[in-house]
C-alpha positions as CSV (number, residue, x, y, z in Angstrom):
1,M,-9.7,12.7,-9.7
2,L,-8.2,12.2,-13.6
3,D,-9.6,14.1,-16.4
4,D,-10.6,12.1,-19.8
5,R,-7.2,12.9,-21.5
6,S,-5.5,11.6,-18.2
7,T,-7.6,8.4,-18.1
8,A,-7.2,7.7,-21.8
9,V,-3.1,7.8,-21.4
10,L,-3.4,5.8,-18.3
11,E,-5.9,3.0,-19.9
12,G,-3.4,3.4,-23.2
13,R,-0.4,2.1,-21.0
14,A,-2.0,-0.1,-18.2
15,R,-2.5,-3.6,-18.1
16,S,-4.9,-5.6,-16.1
17,S,-4.0,-9.0,-14.4
18,T,-5.6,-11.3,-11.9
19,F,-4.2,-13.6,-9.2
20,A,-5.7,-16.4,-7.6
21,A,-5.4,-16.4,-3.6
22,G,-2.1,-17.6,-2.3
23,A,-0.1,-16.4,-5.6
24,T,3.0,-14.5,-5.2
25,I,2.4,-11.0,-7.0
26,L,6.1,-9.8,-6.5
27,E,8.9,-11.6,-4.9
28,Q,11.2,-10.1,-2.2
29,G,14.3,-9.0,-3.8
30,E,12.7,-9.0,-7.5
31,P,13.7,-6.0,-9.8
32,C,10.8,-3.5,-9.7
33,S,9.8,-3.9,-13.0
34,R,6.2,-2.9,-12.6
35,V,4.1,-1.2,-10.2
36,G,0.1,-1.1,-10.0
37,T,-2.9,-0.4,-8.2
38,L,-5.3,-3.0,-6.6
39,V,-8.4,-3.2,-8.2
40,R,-10.1,-5.9,-6.4
41,G,-9.5,-8.1,-3.4
42,T,-6.8,-8.1,-0.6
43,V,-3.2,-8.3,-0.8
44,K,-0.6,-9.1,2.1
45,V,2.7,-7.6,2.3
46,V,5.3,-10.2,3.4
47,H,8.8,-10.1,4.7
48,L,10.9,-13.1,4.4
49,T,13.5,-13.2,7.3
50,E,17.1,-14.7,7.0
51,D,15.8,-17.7,9.0
52,G,13.3,-18.3,6.1
53,D,10.4,-17.4,8.4
54,E,7.7,-15.2,6.5
55,Q,6.1,-12.3,8.3
56,V,2.9,-10.6,7.4
57,L,3.4,-6.7,7.8
58,Q,0.4,-5.1,6.4
59,L,-2.9,-5.7,4.3
60,R,-3.7,-3.6,1.0
61,R,-7.0,-3.2,-0.1
62,P,-8.5,-1.7,-3.3
63,G,-7.1,1.6,-4.3
64,D,-3.8,0.8,-2.6
65,L,-0.4,0.7,-4.4
66,I,1.2,-2.4,-5.2
67,G,5.0,-2.5,-5.7
68,D,7.6,0.2,-5.3
69,P,7.4,2.8,-8.2
70,F,10.7,4.3,-6.8
71,G,12.9,1.4,-5.7
72,E,15.4,-0.7,-7.9
73,E,14.2,-4.1,-6.2
74,S,11.4,-5.0,-3.7
75,G,12.4,-4.9,-0.3
76,V,9.4,-7.1,0.7
77,G,7.1,-9.7,-1.0
78,W,3.4,-9.0,-2.0
79,Q,1.0,-12.2,-2.2
80,A,-2.6,-12.4,-3.0
81,A,-4.6,-13.1,0.4
82,T,-7.9,-13.4,-1.9
83,D,-8.3,-13.7,-5.5
84,V,-7.4,-10.0,-6.6
85,T,-7.3,-8.0,-9.8
86,M,-4.7,-5.8,-10.4
87,C,-3.8,-2.6,-12.7
88,W,-0.3,-2.6,-13.9
89,L,2.0,-0.2,-15.3
90,P,5.8,-1.1,-16.6
91,R,8.3,0.9,-14.7
92,A,9.9,1.7,-17.8
93,S,6.9,3.7,-18.9
94,L,6.3,5.6,-15.5
95,D,8.6,8.8,-16.4
96,G,6.8,9.2,-19.5
97,V,3.3,8.8,-18.1
98,F,4.2,11.0,-15.1
99,R,5.5,13.9,-17.6
100,E,2.1,13.4,-19.5
101,V,-0.1,12.8,-16.6
102,P,1.7,15.1,-13.6
103,V,-1.6,14.1,-11.3
104,L,-1.0,10.6,-11.8
105,Y,2.7,11.2,-10.2
106,R,1.1,13.2,-7.1
107,A,-1.3,10.2,-6.7
108,F,1.4,7.8,-6.8
109,L,3.2,9.5,-4.2
110,A,0.5,9.9,-2.1
111,G,-0.4,6.2,-2.0
112,A,3.4,5.5,-1.1
113,V,3.0,8.0,1.7
114,R,-0.4,6.5,2.8
115,E,1.1,3.3,2.9
116,L,4.0,4.3,5.2
117,Q,1.4,6.1,7.4
118,D,-0.7,3.1,7.7
119,Q,2.2,1.1,8.7
120,R,3.5,3.5,11.4
121,L,0.1,3.5,12.7
122,W,-0.3,-0.3,12.8
123,A,3.0,-0.4,14.7
124,A,1.9,2.2,17.2
125,A,-1.8,0.3,17.8
126,L,0.1,-3.0,18.6
127,R,2.6,-1.4,21.1
128,G,1.2,-2.0,24.8
129,R,-1.7,-4.2,24.0
130,S,-2.0,-7.7,25.3
131,T,-2.7,-10.5,22.6
132,V,-6.4,-10.3,23.5
133,Q,-6.4,-6.6,23.1
134,R,-4.5,-6.8,19.7
135,L,-6.9,-9.1,18.3
136,A,-10.1,-7.2,19.5
137,Y,-8.5,-4.0,18.0
138,W,-8.2,-5.6,14.6
139,L,-11.3,-7.3,14.8
140,A,-13.3,-3.9,15.4
141,R,-11.5,-2.4,12.7
142,Q,-12.5,-5.1,9.8
143,P,-15.2,-4.2,7.4
144,V,-18.4,-6.0,8.2
145,A,-21.5,-7.4,6.4
146,A,-25.1,-7.7,7.9
147,S,-26.3,-11.1,8.6
148,D,-30.0,-12.1,8.4
149,S,-30.2,-12.3,12.3
150,G,-28.8,-8.4,12.0
151,A,-25.7,-9.3,13.7
152,A,-22.3,-7.9,11.7
153,I,-20.3,-10.6,10.2
154,V,-16.4,-10.4,9.8
155,E,-15.0,-12.5,7.1
156,I,-11.8,-13.4,8.1
157,E,-9.7,-13.5,4.7
158,L,-6.4,-14.5,6.2
159,S,-5.2,-18.0,7.2
160,R,-4.8,-18.4,11.1
161,R,-1.2,-18.5,10.4
162,D,-1.2,-15.4,8.5
163,L,-3.4,-13.2,11.0
164,A,-1.3,-14.6,13.9
165,S,1.9,-13.2,12.0
166,L,-0.1,-9.9,11.7
167,L,-0.9,-9.7,15.1
168,D,2.7,-10.8,16.3
169,M,1.5,-13.8,18.2
170,S,1.6,-17.8,17.8
171,V,-1.5,-19.8,15.8
172,E,-2.2,-21.4,19.5
173,T,-2.2,-17.7,21.2
174,L,-4.5,-16.5,18.4
175,C,-7.0,-19.6,18.8
176,R,-7.1,-18.9,22.7
177,S,-7.7,-15.2,22.3
178,L,-10.5,-15.7,20.0
179,H,-12.4,-17.9,22.5
180,Q,-11.5,-15.7,25.4
181,I,-13.3,-12.7,23.4
182,E,-16.1,-15.1,22.8
183,Q,-16.5,-15.9,26.3
184,R,-16.8,-12.4,27.3
185,G,-19.9,-11.9,24.9
186,A,-18.3,-9.5,22.3
187,I,-18.4,-12.4,19.3
188,R,-19.7,-15.4,18.3
189,L,-17.5,-17.8,16.3
190,L,-19.4,-19.3,13.3
191,A,-16.8,-20.6,11.5
192,P,-13.0,-20.6,11.3
193,D,-13.1,-18.0,8.9
194,M,-16.4,-16.1,10.1
195,V,-17.1,-14.1,13.1
196,A,-20.4,-12.5,14.4
197,V,-19.8,-9.4,16.4
198,T,-22.6,-9.7,19.2
199,D,-21.6,-6.7,21.2
200,P,-19.4,-4.1,19.3
201,A,-19.3,-2.0,22.6
202,A,-17.8,-4.6,24.3
203,L,-15.2,-5.3,21.4
204,R,-13.9,-1.8,21.7
205,R,-13.7,-2.1,25.4
206,L,-11.6,-5.3,25.0
207,S,-9.3,-3.5,22.5
208,S,-8.8,-0.5,24.8
209,V,-5.4,-0.6,27.1
210,E,-6.9,2.1,29.4
211,E,-8.6,0.0,31.9
212,E,-6.0,-2.8,32.1
213,L,-3.1,0.0,32.2
214,S,-5.0,2.0,35.3
215,A,-5.5,-1.1,37.5
216,P,-1.8,-1.7,38.4
217,R,-1.5,2.1,38.9
218,V,-4.4,1.9,41.7
219,R,-3.0,-1.2,43.1
220,A,0.6,0.4,43.3
221,S,-1.0,3.6,45.0
222,K,-2.6,1.5,47.6
223,A,0.6,-0.6,48.4
224,A,2.8,2.6,48.5
225,R,0.1,4.2,51.2
226,R,0.5,1.0,53.4
227,D,4.1,1.0,53.2
228,K,4.2,4.8,54.2
229,A,1.8,4.2,57.1
230,F,4.2,1.3,58.1
231,L,7.1,3.3,58.1
232,Y,5.5,6.2,59.8
233,N,4.4,4.1,63.0
234,A,7.6,2.1,63.1
235,A,9.3,5.4,63.3
236,D,6.9,6.4,66.1
237,P,7.3,4.1,69.1
238,G,4.6,5.7,70.9
239,S,1.9,4.6,68.2
240,P,-0.4,2.1,69.4
241,K,0.0,-1.5,68.3
242,G,-2.3,-2.7,65.7
243,D,-3.2,1.2,64.5
244,R,-1.4,1.0,61.0
245,G,-3.9,3.5,59.1
246,T,-2.4,6.6,57.5
247,G,-4.6,8.8,59.2
248,A,-4.1,7.6,62.9
249,P,-3.5,10.4,64.9
250,R,-0.2,10.8,66.8
251,R,-0.2,9.8,70.5
252,S,0.7,12.9,72.6
253,R,4.0,12.9,74.7
């Protein structure tokens, strides 16, 4: 928390700006001339590949850092996913503000570390999950609002294209996965940008990799036992034909 003096210094240097949904806040490769904090709305962090494809890497929420307070140019782009309000500080004034308000420097540094940690955890969450599991995982962690019927409502702020990019799948796969999750009773599709979570426990189960990963191990174990029994009996000519059980007694010689 900032004290009154620190708040006064910050308010005297900072500027407020608004951006409509879809607007570019900072372009990839743009000099880092300003840095700010998101006050309202959702911002997507994007990366433009050499082939011209735009990848959605991360979403930032109110209180998160926007821009790079320490770099010379932005390695990624920042776009408004919804209407947003920003609180900006010019990069040229950062050093002076940090000297006057040391706690602000620590806050900016903590914000940069938190963003890096969020990206690492998101990459780890996607690893090993199928497309249905990724989508279920993302839906289960979205903020919800209560409806008149009592169901939890998730408002999807991203376009289908952007959400598919964030989850590393095609738009067609995203649509198919949504319907598969609905068919399993976890959600109900109310509109292209609105989902009712009808069974939160089922949604969490669908997002888990444990059941899917354990099944192949069980099947492989049974197959291994069958192979072992076959080799055992093949090596013992005295074993009765048709008896392939692993626990079959060996014929006395």
